[in-house]
C-alpha positions as CSV (number, residue, x, y, z in Angstrom):
1,X,-32.3,70.0,246.5
2,X,-34.6,72.8,245.0
3,X,-33.4,72.4,241.4
4,X,-32.5,69.2,239.4
5,X,-29.4,69.7,237.3
6,X,-29.6,68.3,233.8
7,X,-27.4,68.7,230.6
8,X,-29.4,69.4,227.5
9,X,-28.2,68.5,224.0
10,X,-29.2,71.6,221.9
11,X,-27.3,70.9,218.6
12,X,-29.4,72.2,215.8
13,X,-32.4,72.4,218.1
14,X,-34.6,75.8,217.8
15,X,-34.3,77.9,220.9
16,X,-36.2,81.3,221.3
17,X,-34.9,84.5,223.0
18,X,-37.5,87.2,223.5
19,X,-35.6,90.4,223.5
20,X,-32.8,91.9,221.4
21,X,-30.5,93.7,223.7
22,X,-27.2,93.1,225.7
23,X,-28.9,90.7,228.1
24,X,-30.3,88.6,225.3
25,X,-26.8,88.6,223.6
26,X,-25.2,87.2,226.7
27,X,-27.5,84.3,226.8
28,X,-27.3,83.8,223.0
29,X,-23.5,83.3,223.3
30,X,-24.0,80.4,225.5
31,X,-26.7,78.8,223.4
32,X,-24.8,79.3,220.3
33,X,-21.7,77.4,221.9
34,X,-24.0,74.5,222.6
35,X,-25.0,74.4,218.9
36,X,-28.6,75.6,219.2
37,X,-30.4,77.3,216.3
38,X,-31.2,80.7,217.7
39,X,-34.6,82.5,216.9
40,X,-35.0,86.0,218.4
41,X,-38.1,88.2,218.5
42,X,-37.8,91.7,219.4
43,X,-38.7,95.3,217.7
44,X,-34.8,96.0,217.6
45,X,-31.8,93.8,217.7
46,X,-28.1,94.3,218.8
47,X,-25.8,93.9,215.8
48,X,-23.6,91.2,217.6
49,X,-26.8,89.4,218.4
50,X,-28.0,89.5,214.9
51,X,-24.6,88.1,213.9
52,X,-24.8,85.1,216.3
53,X,-28.5,84.4,215.2
54,X,-27.3,84.2,211.4
55,X,-24.3,82.0,212.2
56,X,-26.5,79.6,214.1
57,X,-28.8,79.2,211.2
58,X,-31.8,80.7,213.1
59,X,-33.9,83.6,212.3
60,X,-34.7,87.1,213.6
61,X,-38.4,88.3,213.6
62,X,-38.6,92.0,214.1
63,X,-41.8,92.4,216.1
64,X,-42.9,92.9,219.7
65,X,-43.8,89.6,221.4
66,X,-47.6,88.9,221.4
67,X,-49.9,86.5,223.0
68,X,-50.4,84.6,219.6
69,X,-46.8,83.8,219.2
70,X,-46.4,79.9,219.0
71,X,-43.9,78.6,221.5
72,X,-44.6,74.8,221.2
73,X,-42.0,74.3,218.7
74,X,-39.1,75.5,220.8
75,X,-36.9,73.4,223.0
76,X,-36.5,76.3,225.4
77,X,-37.3,80.0,225.5
78,X,-35.5,82.9,227.3
79,X,-37.3,86.1,228.2
80,X,-34.7,88.7,228.2
81,X,-36.5,92.0,227.8
82,X,-36.4,95.0,230.1
83,X,-40.2,94.7,230.4
84,X,-41.4,92.7,233.3
85,X,-44.9,92.3,232.1
86,X,-43.5,90.8,228.7
87,X,-41.3,88.4,230.6
88,X,-44.1,87.4,232.8
89,X,-46.4,87.0,229.7
90,X,-43.7,84.7,228.0
91,X,-43.4,82.6,231.2
92,X,-47.1,82.0,231.4
93,X,-47.4,81.1,227.8
94,X,-44.5,78.6,228.1
95,X,-46.0,77.1,231.2
96,X,-49.3,76.6,229.2
97,X,-47.4,74.7,226.6
98,X,-44.9,72.8,228.8
99,X,-42.0,74.6,227.3
100,X,-38.9,75.1,229.4
101,X,-38.5,78.9,230.2
102,X,-36.1,81.2,231.8
103,X,-36.9,84.8,232.7
104,X,-33.5,86.6,233.2
105,X,-33.0,87.7,236.9
106,X,-36.5,86.7,237.6
107,X,-36.4,83.4,239.6
108,X,-40.2,83.0,240.2
109,X,-40.7,83.1,236.4
110,X,-38.2,80.4,235.7
111,X,-38.6,76.9,234.9
112,X,-34.9,76.4,234.4
113,X,-31.7,78.3,235.5
114,X,-28.7,79.3,233.4
115,X,-25.8,78.3,235.7
116,X,-22.3,79.5,235.9
117,X,-20.3,77.3,233.5
118,X,-16.8,75.9,233.3
119,X,-16.2,74.7,229.7
120,X,-13.7,72.1,229.2
121,X,-15.7,70.4,226.4
122,X,-16.8,67.7,226.3
123,X,-16.4,68.0,230.1
124,X,-18.7,70.9,231.2
125,X,-19.2,71.8,235.0
126,X,-22.3,74.0,235.9
127,X,-22.8,75.9,239.4
128,X,-26.3,77.2,240.2
129,X,-27.9,78.6,243.2
130,X,-31.5,78.5,242.1
131,X,-31.3,82.3,241.4
132,X,-30.5,83.1,245.0
133,X,-26.9,84.4,244.2
134,X,-25.7,84.6,240.8
135,X,-22.4,86.4,242.1
136,X,-21.7,83.3,244.3
137,X,-22.1,81.0,241.5
138,X,-19.5,83.1,239.6
139,X,-17.2,83.3,242.4
140,X,-17.3,79.5,242.9
141,X,-16.7,79.1,239.1
142,X,-13.7,81.1,239.2
143,X,-12.2,79.1,242.1
144,X,-13.0,75.8,240.3
145,X,-11.4,77.2,237.0
146,X,-8.1,77.3,238.6
147,X,-8.5,73.9,240.1
148,X,-9.6,72.0,236.8
149,X,-6.8,71.6,234.3
150,X,-7.7,72.5,230.8
151,X,-6.5,69.2,229.9
152,X,-9.5,67.4,231.5
153,X,-11.5,68.0,228.1
154,X,-8.7,66.1,226.3
155,X,-9.2,63.4,229.0
156,X,-12.9,63.2,228.4
157,X,-12.4,62.9,224.8
158,X,-9.8,60.2,225.3
159,X,-12.1,58.1,227.5
160,X,-14.9,58.4,225.0
161,X,-12.7,57.0,222.3
162,X,-11.8,54.0,224.4
163,X,-15.2,53.5,226.1
164,X,-16.5,50.8,223.9
165,X,-13.2,48.8,224.0
166,X,-13.2,49.0,227.6
167,X,-16.8,47.9,228.0
168,X,-16.1,45.0,225.8
169,X,-13.2,43.9,227.8
170,X,-14.7,44.5,231.3
171,X,-18.3,43.6,231.3
172,X,-19.0,44.1,235.0
173,X,-19.9,48.0,235.4
174,X,-18.5,48.0,239.1
175,X,-15.2,46.6,237.9
176,X,-15.3,48.8,234.8
177,X,-15.6,51.9,237.1
178,X,-12.6,50.9,239.2
179,X,-10.6,50.3,235.9
180,X,-11.2,54.0,235.0
181,X,-10.6,55.3,238.4
182,X,-7.3,53.6,238.6
183,X,-6.5,54.7,235.0
184,X,-7.2,58.4,236.0
185,X,-4.7,58.0,238.9
186,X,-1.9,56.7,236.7
187,X,0.7,58.4,234.5
188,X,-1.6,58.2,231.5
189,X,-3.5,61.3,232.6
190,X,-0.5,63.4,232.2
191,X,0.3,61.9,228.7
192,X,-3.2,63.0,227.6
193,X,-2.9,66.4,229.1
194,X,0.6,66.8,227.1
195,X,-0.8,65.6,223.8
196,X,1.1,62.3,223.7
197,X,-1.7,60.4,222.2
198,X,0.3,57.3,221.1
199,X,1.8,56.9,224.5
200,X,-1.6,57.2,226.2
201,X,-3.1,54.6,223.8
202,X,-0.2,52.3,224.6
203,X,-0.8,52.7,228.4
204,X,-4.5,52.0,228.2
205,X,-3.9,49.0,225.9
206,X,-1.3,47.6,228.4
207,X,-3.8,48.1,231.3
208,X,-6.5,46.4,229.5
209,X,-4.2,43.4,228.9
210,X,-3.0,43.3,232.4
211,X,-6.5,43.7,233.9
212,X,-7.5,41.3,236.6
213,X,-10.6,41.2,238.7
214,X,-10.1,43.6,241.7
215,X,-9.7,42.2,245.2
216,X,-12.0,43.7,247.8
217,X,-10.7,46.0,250.5
218,X,-12.2,47.6,253.6
219,X,-11.4,51.2,254.5
220,X,-12.0,52.0,258.2
221,X,-12.6,55.6,258.2
222,X,-13.0,58.0,261.0
223,X,-15.7,60.5,260.0
224,X,-15.1,62.9,262.9
225,X,-17.5,64.4,265.5
226,X,-20.2,65.6,263.1
227,X,-19.1,68.8,261.2
228,X,-18.2,67.6,257.6
229,X,-15.6,69.9,257.1
230,X,-13.6,68.1,259.8
231,X,-13.1,65.2,257.6
232,X,-9.7,64.5,256.3
233,X,-8.9,64.7,252.6
234,X,-8.0,60.8,252.5
235,X,-11.5,60.1,254.2
236,X,-13.3,62.1,251.6
237,X,-11.4,60.5,248.8
238,X,-12.2,56.8,250.0
239,X,-15.8,57.7,250.8
240,X,-16.2,58.9,247.2
241,X,-14.8,55.6,245.7
242,X,-16.4,53.0,248.0
243,X,-18.8,50.6,246.5
244,X,-20.4,49.9,250.0
245,X,-20.6,52.2,253.1
246,X,-21.4,50.6,256.4
247,X,-22.2,53.4,258.8
248,X,-23.3,53.8,262.3
249,X,-25.6,56.3,264.3
250,X,-22.8,58.9,265.1
251,X,-22.2,59.6,261.3
252,X,-24.1,62.9,260.5
253,X,-26.4,63.2,257.5
254,X,-24.3,65.9,255.9
255,X,-21.2,63.6,256.0
256,X,-23.3,60.8,254.4
257,X,-24.2,63.1,251.6
258,X,-20.5,63.2,250.7
259,X,-20.3,59.4,250.1
260,X,-20.6,58.3,246.5
261,X,-24.2,58.5,245.5
262,X,-24.7,55.2,244.0
263,X,-22.8,53.2,246.6
264,X,-24.9,50.8,248.6
265,X,-25.4,52.2,252.2
266,X,-26.0,49.9,255.1
267,X,-27.0,51.3,258.5
268,X,-25.8,49.4,261.5
269,X,-26.9,51.6,264.4
270,X,-24.8,51.2,267.5
271,X,-27.0,53.2,269.9
272,X,-26.6,52.4,273.5
273,X,-28.3,49.0,274.3
274,X,-29.9,49.1,270.9
275,X,-27.6,47.8,268.1
276,X,-29.3,47.6,264.7
277,X,-26.6,45.0,263.8
278,X,-24.5,43.4,266.7
279,X,-20.7,43.7,266.4
280,X,-20.4,40.1,265.1
281,X,-22.9,41.0,262.3
282,X,-20.9,44.0,261.4
283,X,-17.7,42.1,261.2
284,X,-19.4,39.5,258.9
285,X,-20.7,42.2,256.5
286,X,-17.3,43.7,256.2
287,X,-15.8,40.2,255.4
288,X,-19.0,39.4,253.1
289,X,-18.7,42.4,250.8
290,X,-14.9,42.6,250.6
291,X,-14.7,38.8,249.6
292,X,-17.1,39.7,246.7
293,X,-14.5,42.2,245.5
294,X,-16.2,45.3,246.8
295,X,-14.5,48.3,248.2
296,X,-16.1,48.8,251.6
297,X,-15.9,52.0,253.6
298,X,-16.6,51.3,257.2
299,X,-17.7,54.8,258.4
300,X,-17.4,55.6,262.1
301,X,-18.1,58.7,264.0
302,X,-15.1,60.3,265.7
303,X,-12.0,58.1,265.3
304,X,-12.2,54.3,264.9
305,X,-9.6,53.5,267.4
306,X,-10.7,55.6,270.3
307,X,-13.8,53.7,271.8
308,X,-14.9,52.8,268.2
309,X,-14.1,49.1,268.2
310,X,-12.1,49.4,265.1
311,X,-9.4,47.2,266.3
312,X,-11.9,44.3,266.8
313,X,-13.1,44.9,263.1
314,X,-9.7,44.8,261.6
315,X,-8.7,41.7,263.7
316,X,-11.6,40.0,262.0
317,X,-10.4,41.3,258.5
318,X,-6.9,40.1,259.1
319,X,-8.2,36.7,260.2
320,X,-10.1,36.4,257.1
321,X,-7.3,37.6,254.6
322,X,-9.0,40.9,253.7
323,X,-6.9,43.9,252.9
324,X,-7.7,46.9,254.9
325,X,-6.5,50.5,255.7
326,X,-7.3,52.8,258.5
327,X,-8.0,56.4,258.3
328,X,-8.0,58.4,261.5
329,X,-10.6,60.8,262.4
330,X,-10.9,63.8,264.7
331,X,-12.1,62.0,268.0
332,X,-15.1,63.6,269.8
333,X,-12.7,64.6,272.8
334,X,-10.6,66.9,270.7
335,X,-13.3,68.2,268.3
336,X,-16.3,68.8,270.8
337,X,-13.9,70.4,273.3
338,X,-12.5,72.8,270.8
339,X,-15.8,73.6,269.6
340,X,-17.1,74.3,273.1
341,X,-14.0,76.6,273.8
342,X,-12.6,74.2,276.4
343,X,-8.8,73.5,275.8
344,X,-8.1,69.8,277.2
345,X,-4.7,70.9,278.5
346,X,-3.3,74.2,279.7
347,X,-0.2,75.1,281.4
348,X,-2.0,76.6,284.3
349,X,-4.8,74.2,284.9
350,X,-4.1,70.7,283.3
351,X,-0.8,68.9,282.3
352,X,-2.4,65.7,281.3
353,X,-5.7,64.5,279.8
354,X,-7.4,61.2,280.2
355,X,-10.0,59.5,277.8
356,X,-12.5,57.1,279.8
357,X,-15.6,55.3,278.7
358,X,-18.6,55.9,281.0
359,X,-20.5,52.5,279.8
360,X,-22.2,51.0,282.8
361,X,-21.7,47.4,283.8
362,X,-24.2,45.9,285.9
363,X,-25.6,49.1,286.7
364,X,-22.3,50.9,287.7
365,X,-19.3,52.4,286.0
366,X,-16.0,50.5,286.6
367,X,-13.3,53.1,286.6
368,X,-10.1,53.4,288.4
369,X,-11.4,56.0,290.7
370,X,-8.2,56.7,292.7
371,X,-6.3,57.4,289.7
372,X,-8.7,59.9,288.5
373,X,-8.7,62.1,291.4
374,X,-5.9,64.3,290.3
375,X,-6.0,68.0,290.5
376,X,-4.0,68.9,287.4
377,X,-5.8,66.5,285.0
378,X,-8.7,66.7,282.5
379,X,-11.0,63.7,282.3
380,X,-13.0,63.2,279.1
381,X,-15.9,60.6,279.3
382,X,-17.4,59.0,276.3
383,X,-20.8,57.4,276.5
384,X,-21.2,58.8,280.2
385,X,-24.5,60.4,280.1
386,X,-26.6,57.5,281.5
387,X,-24.1,57.0,284.4
388,X,-23.3,60.6,285.1
389,X,-24.8,60.7,288.5
390,X,-22.9,57.6,289.7
391,X,-19.6,58.8,288.2
392,X,-19.9,62.3,289.9
393,X,-20.8,60.6,293.2
394,X,-17.7,58.2,293.0
395,X,-15.3,60.9,292.2
396,X,-16.5,63.1,295.0
397,X,-16.4,59.9,297.3
398,X,-12.8,59.3,296.4
399,X,-11.6,62.8,297.2
400,X,-12.3,65.1,294.3
401,X,-13.7,68.4,295.2
402,X,-17.4,68.8,294.7
403,X,-17.0,72.3,292.9
404,X,-14.7,70.8,290.1
405,X,-16.0,72.2,287.0
406,X,-17.9,70.0,284.4
407,X,-19.1,70.4,280.9
408,X,-21.5,68.5,278.9
409,X,-21.2,68.8,275.2
410,X,-24.3,67.5,273.3
411,X,-24.0,66.9,269.5
412,X,-20.7,68.8,269.4
413,X,-19.4,70.5,266.2
414,X,-23.0,70.2,264.5
415,X,-25.6,73.1,264.2
416,X,-27.5,71.4,267.2
417,X,-24.4,71.7,269.5
418,X,-25.4,72.4,273.2
419,X,-23.0,72.9,276.1
420,X,-24.1,73.0,279.7
421,X,-21.6,73.8,282.5
422,X,-21.9,73.0,286.1
423,X,-19.9,71.2,288.9
424,X,-19.6,67.5,290.1
425,X,-22.1,68.3,292.7
426,X,-24.8,69.7,290.4
427,X,-24.2,68.7,286.8
428,X,-26.4,65.5,286.9
429,X,-29.3,67.5,287.8
430,X,-28.9,69.8,284.7
431,X,-29.3,67.0,282.3
432,X,-33.0,66.8,282.5
433,X,-33.3,70.5,283.0
434,X,-31.5,71.5,279.9
435,X,-32.9,68.3,277.9
436,X,-29.3,67.1,277.2
437,X,-29.5,63.9,274.9
438,X,-26.8,61.6,273.4
439,X,-24.4,61.7,271.9
440,X,-22.9,63.8,274.8
441,X,-19.2,64.2,275.8
442,X,-18.5,64.9,279.5
443,X,-15.4,67.1,280.3
444,X,-14.3,67.3,284.0
445,X,-11.5,69.6,285.2
446,X,-10.5,73.1,285.8
447,X,-10.0,73.8,282.1
448,X,-13.8,74.0,281.9
449,X,-13.7,77.3,283.6
450,X,-12.0,78.7,280.6
451,X,-15.1,78.3,278.5
452,X,-16.6,81.6,279.5
453,X,-13.4,83.4,278.1
454,X,-12.7,81.2,275.1
455,X,-16.1,80.0,273.6
456,X,-16.6,80.8,269.9
457,X,-19.4,78.3,269.1
458,X,-22.9,77.8,270.8
């Protein structure tokens, strides 16, 4: 994060604008809406700008900016002249006095940025790109304008009016947050939007009377293969409201960034032969936090019910009487194959697909080899990298042709995705050659030959 977003209270605070033209006017409009007392220094001033200055209770100084001009008494300064040398001098003087300064359209000489703003006062949303692309900020603002109802400002006002009463009734801050989240998902919101204040007051009074300490719940959420845009809407919603997030190694950093920022995050590992927390320990954590009334998100890479041990975890929750829900995710087989340009089924190549785990047991994979040697079938192996050589040998020994195409998809759907294609006879030798590392999905079948034609990612 290159910039730190803050919201400044500028009511009746002196703010200086150096410059008196149209650019200065645009910035003055925003500062005036925030209640600032505007001071302008410039040899000339736009009539509309002068009117805003006078209405704000500020003052206009008809002069060119000079080095001796005092800046320490201002909350912030905006350099909005068409002279770069003047703007730079303003910036340097402000830096010397530790005064916040913005030089319009000159990011290197800005200590703060003026964002694109969505005003639903008292709700205010700002979008900034650190000066890299103001046009993009404005486009995003336009998109958000359409999705944030104007009534959100009324809802913020309503919440502020009831905040003290809710705090007195519900002392625990975590429980209080749950109360507000539930309230915003109830019919009360529409009553506020429609201006039915009396009915909205009745609904919140009733909610406070009926409030009970919330029971804990576990969300078993599939995070998909890595690309955050492959998350489901439900997964994102539950990730945002969870008090605790228990996640494993296959959940990508960009996906973790989408979790509620103040949630407690617990890493439980789950790398091959190196579990940061054993499965029994994970089950115990889920029960422990949910029993304390927490909303727990058990975040798993891929889909929790496909080689994710999700069934074991909810069996434990069921036995403990803990409420739970399951959110499917895009499993690695479908996500990684799609991003590699390999259809798992195709009318001319494969009429069936089989998911398998390549985990070794006592040094050898235990798989129903005779069932796997079928010409019009695609095999997808999870966790098969370590045992790949033995898997290939066994398939060939049981009758599969050595030139059957094989693809290795490492870190699929992420920017680090790497795809290596070979055959049963030579794919194991390519692992070291191409430095393939886990997590890697193995796809075996004639559909792999379509990658050359259909690939659209790396």
